[in-house]
N, C-alpha and C positions, 0 to 999 in steps of 0.2 A: 504491498497498499505505499502511496505517496507522504512521504511525514507533512501534513502541512501550520507545523509547531512554527516553522520558521518563515512564514512566508507568509507577506500581508495584501491582503484585498484592501484596491485601489478601488471602491466605490464610489462617484460625486455626486452626490445629490441637487439633483440641479433641477427645481420646481418650474423650467420656464418646459423641461416637454413632459410635466404630468400638466401645465396650466391646459392645451387644446382637450381633451381628457372631459378634466373634469367641463369645461365649459360645455363639453357636446351631450354625458351623461345627464346635470342636468338641463339643454334643453329636448333630452327625449324623455327625461325624470315632467319635463313639465308642459308640450305635449302631449304628455299621455292623460296623466290626469285630470286635460282637457276636458278631453272620449266622454262622453256615456254612450258608452259599447260594453257586450258584455267581456266578462273576468276576460275569457281563454282569447278573443277575441286580441284587447290587452295585449298580456304577458309576447303572443304572438307577433304581434306588432314591435311589443318592446325588442324581440327575441331579428325578425325584419332588419331596424332599425339601427338592432349595435352592431350585429355583421355589413353594411352593405358603411358607415358610418368608420368603421374602424378601416378598412379597406383606404376610403377617403383617407384618413387621417395616414391611414399610412404611406401610398405612396404623394400625398400633399407633403409632408414630411421630409420626405428624401429627395424633392422634385427640391427645397430647400434647402435643405441640406447639398445637395453635392450645387444648386445655382451659385449660392455663397461661400463653397469652400475652394472656390473655379477661384475666387478672388481674389 
């Protein structure tokens, strides 16, 4: 096994990377709480919006990272 006692974990907390996901999650929660439909439909919409939104956020973050790292 690998000896991890002499290695340091290099974790840099960065709130800016978490911010788009927090905004998206609160937006999904707000939009779905305003609907007056069945709970099963709300659950399905939450799953659908989450999947689509996370894919969009991933590609947007990838595009912006590539754009600003090349300058």
